[in-house]
N, C-alpha and C positions, 0 to 999 in steps of 0.2 A: 801438427798438420797445418800446412799453409793453404789458405782458401783464396781463390780468385773469384770475386763477386762481380758479375757482368751486369751492366745496365743495358737492357734491351733498347734497340733503336739508337737515335742520335745522329751525328754528322756522317753523311755518306761520302764516298770517294769523290763524287763529282761536285762537292760543295753544297748540295742540297741538305736539308735537315728533316729527318724522319721523327716526328713527335711521338709516334706510337699511338695507342688507343687514347682517345680523349674523353668522350662521353661527359659525365658530370665532373670529371677532373679536367677542367677546361684547358689547362696548360699542357696536357699530355703526359703519358706515363714516364717518358725519359726525364723531364724536369721534375716530376713528382719524386722519383727515386733519388735523383741528384740533389735536390734541394730539401727534401723532407725525410724520406724513409732511410736513406743511408746515414745522414747525420743523426737520426734517432737511434739507429743501430750502434753507432760509434759510442754513444753515451753508456751503453750497457756491455761493451766489450770487456771481458775479464783481463786481468794483468797477464801478459805473456801471450795473448792470442795473436795469431799471425794471419792477417787478412788484407787483401788489396782490393780496393773499390775502383773498378774501371768505368769511367764515364766519358772519356775523351771522344770516342767515335763509335759508330755502329759496326760491331764486330761481324755481324751477319753480312753486311754489305762488303766489308773489307776481306772477308773469308780468311782471316789470319789467326784463328783460334789456337792452332798448334804453336805458332810462333809466340803468341802472347803467353801461353802456358810455360813455354821454355824460358822466355824472358824473365818471368816472375818466379820460376822454379816452383810452380803451384802443384799441390798434391790432389786437389779437387776443385771443380768449377761449379758455381751456382749462378745461374742466369735468372734475373728478376724481371717479371712482366706483370701487366694487368690485363685481364681478359675483357672482351667486349662482345656481348651477345644479347639475347632477349632481355629487356629491362625488367621483366617480371621474375626472372630467375636470378639466383645468386649462388655464390660459392667459388672455391678455388681448388687447385690440385697441383700435383707434382708430375712433370713430364720426364720420362726416361726413354732410352732407346728401346724400340719395340721388342727386341729379342732378349733383353736383359731382365733378370729377376730383381725387383727392388731391394736395395741394401738397407742397412740399419739407418744410415743418414737420410736416405729417401723417406723412410717411414717416420723418423723423428720430425723432419720438416713437414711432412703431411699432417702429423699430429698438431704441430704448431699452427698450421693454417686452420685446422679443425677447431682449435680453441677460439678462433676469432670470426670465422664464418662457416657456412656449410661446405661439405665436400662433394665434388662432382667426379663422375666417371670411375672406372675400375680397370685394373690391369693385373692379371695373374692372381686373382682373388683378393687383391688389395684395393679397397675403396679409397678414392681420393688420389689415385695414381693412374696415369695414362701413358700407355706405350705408343710412341710416335716415331715416324721416320723423318725427323726434321734435320735441317742442314747441320747445325752444330752438334746435335746428338749423333748424327751419322759420322761426322769427322772424328768425334771423340771415340766412338766405337772402333773406328778404323785405326786410330792412332794409339789406342790403349789409354785414353784420358778418362778419369772419373768425372762424370758430368751429370747434372740434372737441371731442369728449368722449372721455375716456380711461377704459377699464376695465382696472385694473392687475392683476387676478387674480381667482380664484374663492374666495370666503370659505368655501366648503364643502370645499375641497380642502386636505389637510394639507401638501402640498409648496408650494402657493402661500401658505398661511398662514405657513409657515416663512420664505419669502422676504420676505413683508410685515412680519414681526416681526424676525427675526434678520438679514435682509439689507436692512433699511430704509435704512441709510446709503448703500450702493452704489446701490440703486434710485433714491433721491432724487437722488444725484449724477448718474446717467445721464440722468435726466429734465431736470435743470438744464442739463447739457451739450448735450442735444438742442435745447433752446430757445435758449440764448445762445451756443453754440459753444465754451464754455469754462466752467471752474469756478475757484474760489479755489485749488484744488490743482494745476491743470495749466496755469495761465497763465504764459507766458514772454515775454521781451523779443522773441525772434525770431518768436514766433507772431503772424501778422497779425490785425488786429482782425476779429472776425466780421462778415460782411456781413449786415445786417438783411434779413429776408425782404421782398423788394420788393412793394409794393402793386400790384395790377393796375391797369393804365392804364385810366382811364375810357373806356368805349366811346362813340364819337360817337353822338349822337342820330340814330336812323334817319330816313329821309326821311318827310315828313308823309303821303304817300299813295302808293298804287301806281297808276301811270299806267294809265288806261283801265279801272279797276275800281271799282265802286260798293261801298258798305257791304254791300248785300245779296249781291253776288257774292263778296266776301271772307268773309261769314258762311257762305255755302254751302260754300266751300272748307274753312273751319275745321271745319264739321260733318262733312264727308267725310274729314277727317284729312289733307288735303293738306299742312298746315303743322305736323304733328306734335303733340306734347303739351306742356303747360306754357306759361305766359305768355311766358317769356323766349325759348323756341324759336319760338313762333308769331309774336311781334313781329319777331324777327330775319328769319324767313322772309318775312313780309309786307312788311317794310321800312317800318313806320309808327310814328308817335309813340304814346306811351301813351294820349293822349287819343283818337286814332283807334281804337286797339286796343280800348279800353273800349266804344266805340260798336259795334264789330264783335261783341264778346262779348255785349253787351246785345241786339243783333239776333239772335244765335244763340239766346239764352234765350227771346226773344219768339217767334221763328218756329218753333222746333223743340220747345220745352219748355213753352210757354204761360206763361212767367214775365214779369209786367209789370215795368217798370223801377223804379217807385217804390213803396215799401212802403205808403204812405198810399192808393194807388190800388187796393189789393187788399183785398177784403172777407173776412169770416170764412168764407163759403161757399167762396170760391176757395182760401183757406188749407187748409180741410178737404179739398178735392179734391186739392191738392198733397201734403198729408200722406198720403192714401191711396195716391197714385201713388208717393210716396217709399218708403213701406213695401213696395210691390210691387217696388221696385228700379229704377224707370224712370229715376232720376237718379243711379244708381251709388252708390258708397260713398266715405267719406273726403273727400279733397280734390276729387275729381271731383264729388261731390254739392254741396259748397260752391260750386264754380265754376258749376255749372249753375243752382243756385237763386239765386245772387247775393246781393243785399241782403235777400232773403226767407228766407235759410237759417235764421236764428235763430228766426223766427216759425214756420216750417214744422217744424223739428226739435222745438221745444217742443210743438207740437200732436201730432206723432208720439208723443212720450213720454206725453202726456196720454191719448191714445186707446188706445195699444197696450201700454204698459209701466208696471208699478208702480214707484214710487220707494221703495226700501227705506231706512228710517232705522235705523241700527244702534246698539244699546246694547251696549257691549263686555262680554265675559265673562259674558253671559247667553244663555239660549236664547230665540230670537225665533220664535214660532209665528205663521205667516201663513195665514189662512183666507180665501180669496177666490173669486170666480166664475171659471169656465173662461175661459182666454184672457187673463187679466189681467196676465200677465207675471211671475208669482211666481218660476218657475224661471229665467227670462231674467235678472231682476235679480240673483238670487243668483249665477248663473254670471259675469255681468259683474263683480260684486264680487270673486269669487275670482280671476279672471284679472288684474284690476288689482292685487290684493295680490301676485300672483306677479311681475308686471312691475316693480312699484315696490320690493318687498322680498325677492323670491326665495322667497316662501312657497308652500306647497302646500295642496291641498284634498282632501277625501274626499266622494264622492257616494254616498249610501246609498239603496237601495230594499229592499223587504221580501224578495223572492224572487229566486232566480237568473235565472229566465226573464224577470223585469222588466228585466234588464240585458243582454239580447241585442240585437245590432245597434246598437251604440253609435257607429258610424262617423260619424253625423251630429250628434253631441253639440254641436259648436261651430258648426254651420251657421247658426243664427239669430243668434248674437252676433258672427259674423265681421265684420259691417258696423261694429261698434264698434271693431274692431282691424284696419284694412285692411292694416297693415304687418307683421302677425304671421302666422306659419305654424303652424296647428294640425294635429295628427295624433292618431289614436287607434289603439292597438295592443291588441286585446282589451279589457281593463278599465283600461288605463293611458292617461293623457292627456299630450300633449306640446305644448309651445309653442316654436317655433324649435329643435326638437331636444332641448330640456330637459324633463325630467319635471315636470309641473305638478300632477298629481293622479291619483287612482285611484277606481274604482267598486267598491263592496263590497255584497254582499247581506247583509242583517241575519241571515238564516237561517244563515250560516256564520261568525258572529262569533267562535266558539271558535278558528278557524284563524288569526286575525289576530295578528301579532307586533308588539310595541311599537316596536322600533328603526326600522321602516320609516316611522313616523309622526313622526319627530323634527322635521320641518319643516312639519307640518300645523297650520294655524291656523283654517281654515274647514271646518266640517262641514255638509253639505247633506243633509237627510233629506227626500226627495220623496215625496209621497202618504202621509204618516204616518197619515192617517185613511183607512181602506179604503173603497172604493166598494162599495155593496151588491151582492151576488151576483157580484162580479168578483174578489174576493180574500178572504183570511182572515188574521186576526191569528195570530202565532206563539204557542205556549204561553209564558206569562210573558214576553210580548214586551217590556214596558217594562224589566224587569230585564235582558233580553238586550241592549237598546239601551244601557243604562247600563254594562253590562260592556264592550261595544264602545267606548263613549265613554272609559271608563277606560283601555282599551288604547291609545287614540289620544293622549290628552292627559296621562295620568298626573298628576303634581303641578304641571304648568305652569298658568299663568294667562292666557297670550296665546292664547286661542282663543274661538270663538263658534259657535253652532249656529243654522242656519236650518232650521226644520221647516215644510214647506209642504204645504198640502192644499186641495182644493176644499171648498166649503161644504156638506158632506154632513150632519154632525151634530156637536153640541157634546158628545154622549155618546160618549166613546171611552176606551180604556184609559189614555191619557196624561193626560187631564184627571182621570180617576178616581184614578189613582195619585198624582198631585201635588196632588189636591184643588183643582183649578182650576174656577171657576164663572163664566166670562164670560157676558154676555147677548148675544143676537143683534144688538142695535142698539148694542152697546158697542164702539166702534172700537178703543180701547186699554184693555187689562186687564193689570195688572201685579201679580204676587205673588212676593215674594222675588227669586230670580234668573231669573224667567221673565216674558217679555212676550208677550201674545197680541194680534195685530193682525187685526182684521176690517175691511178697507177698505170705505169707502162712496164708490165712484168714480162720481159722477153722470154725468160726461161719457162715461166708458167705457160705462156702461149705455145711454145714449142712442145712442151709436154702434152698439152691438151690436143694438139694436132696429131700426136703419135698414138692417141688412144683409139679404140675401136669406134667410139661415137664421133671423135674428131675426124676420122676418115670418112664416115658417112656424111658429115656436114660439109666436107670439102667443096669449095666453089659456090656455096650457097650464101644468101643474104644472112641466114642465121649464124653462119660461121663468123661473119664480120661482127655481129652483135655479141655472140657468146664467147668467142675466143679473142678477137682483135680489139674488143672494147670500143667498137664503132657504134655510135648512137644511131640506131636504125630508123628512128623517127625524125632525125634532124637533116632532112633534105631541104633543098631550096625552092620547092614547089610553092608558087604564089607569093614568094618573098620579093618585094619590090619597094624601093624607096618612093614615098609619095611625091607627087609633082608640086612645084611651087604654085601652080594654078588651082590646086584643090582647095575647097572651102570647108571650114568646120561646120558640121551639121548638128551633132548631139553627143551626149555622153552615155555610155553603158557602164554598169557595174556588175562584175562577175568574179566569184572566188576572192572577194575582198580587194579587188584591183579595179581601177577605173580605166576604161577604153574610150578613146575618142573615135568618132566616125567622120571621115572627110570624103568629099565628092568632087571629082574632076569631070565637069559636064562635057568638055571638049573630047576627052578620051573615053567617056562613058565608063569610067572606073570609079569604084569606091574603095576606101582604105580604112583599115582598123589599126590604131596605134596606141600604145601606152605612153607615148612621149608627148609632152606639152599638152596634157589633157586639162580642159577647163571644167572643174567639178562644180562651178557655179553657173554653168550653162542652163538656160531656162528649160531645155529639154534634157531631163536626167531619168534614164530608164533602168530599172532594177529587175532581177529575176528571182530574188530571194527576199522573203518578208523580213529577215533579220537586218536587211539594209534599208528598211523603210524609214524615211524621214519626211518632213514637210517639203513639198516641192518635187518629190520623186514619184514616178509612175511605175507601179508593179505590173509586169506583163508575163503571162504564163505561156502564150502561144504567139508566134510571129504574125499570125493573121489578125490579131486583136489591136494592132497599133500601126499607124502609117509608117513610122520610121523602122520598126522591126520588120514590117512587110517588105520595105525597100531593101533592107539588109538581106532578108531571105531570098528575094528575087535575084539580087546581085550575086549571091553565092551560087544559086542554081544555074545562072547564065555565065558562070566563071568570070564575072566582072569584079570579084572581091579580091583585094590584095592586102598583104600584111607587111609592116616595115621590118619585123624581125621574128625570130622563132618564138619568143615569148608572146608576142601579140597574136601569132597564129594559133598557138596552143590555147590562149584565152579565148580567142575568137571561135575556135571549134567548140569549146565548152559552152560559150554563149549560144551558139547555134543549136547545140544539143538541148540546152535548157529551154530554148524557144520552140523545140520540136520541128526544126527544119530538116526535112528528109530529102 
């Protein structure tokens, strides 16, 4: 028996490197197997054993498992991994294709894991074995390759970590013995040669047809579920060749799902229709969707993504601010990214909204993205998110940032701040909100560099406390704006807009201001009312502080105009007025009502007489917040 031992993760096609789960194994699982576990296994390989250790690149990313097996003429594949989940739990398991019954080698490997740590999960009555629909397992099942994946322990658990490091020799020896039946240390003359795992006898090709049944009749039975699920089961039940089965499945797709047999026969209109029906769930999810759509799957799924979901391009270690029209898939894309990071690397995420009541009824948080992960089980308990029983993330209201403790965030790499720009009349910014957000961010990431932030918002206004604080000045039609560690993305999704206009609601909104906001991504609050560059004759009067930003007040006596600007502000001016006690310092005056202070009264009167001007959108937004705090009506 020739064994191909795969090291999970490693170098990707694009040159990046996937370390795999890290946890307490700081260098990551790929280096652990390459530098530690595989060399330990080699010490115990019995004479005559035939095994290839593949560590050169990430087979999962290259998607070349079949070619690799052919190259090495391997009889069986064992893929090695380390798990990453709740640090209080420990254990390992063997993963097989979810439709397969575990064989003897699967069970022996499971027993070897059980000698070194506890066992997790169960499949077909076998504890410590898990049936999954993973990529390499799926490829192996399709190509007739004998395959299983090992999870040797939880890198977050101290007991498992101790076994993986200090007990590595014993663990490696047990794995070798489970594969070959012996090791260099326990081979004796009297011990019989281990029997290789017998290859399954090839099944005789089924009969070409079912007597008395037409293709249409068999298609009807398949659709009704008479022959069960999955190609293997259905072919066996029908008793037909693969060629005949393909015709039956093609007829099912044509008759019941409106899918034509050849891609070239299907026009764009039909693809659009199939995309809409796919999004509504008519074709199921995962493998069921692929089966029903047949050779149209790639075209249809691509169109679904174009119409309904934004594609997020990530720049690591910076804040990505995405402003897009409603329904564009901003939050969807961020959630998919966070879940993938957990499944591949064991990482966690934090989901932020401004107020506590924004995080009520979170039970449906994963409902929209479930179709992307048909084999995963998501649950929500309060503000905590779980995937397959393991914690994946938590929701936090920004308003309670002071209550958050750093240790609970040690595995968090993705931060999602949803609706960071408030909707007019529906919410309000917190006092000194940006600094509150930075405090929360500091509690989460501390001095780490392996993190990124997605800040998501509808296209309401470019004038907001975050742009003001960081001095960001993107333009409405500027799709990508980058400054320092921040990237602002304002998507221009033409196809999405056209689709939205074609919907029933889109027709209702036609010609309205809301159409510009909801479909065209026009910033409805960003008009030029009262925006005017201040005159050279205007004199500096005083300084205001609002939302963590300083505003200067200028007065042009000749034109009887006053100006608010956040440019060239003198924060040492003798008159410094604040509206939030958190900004209180020596030399500053706290004012709660515009009538209580000479300068605030003049500001309020100027506004009421339409004598107030602002030098830009940011200043106007801050100015309106200031007037609101001062109760100017």
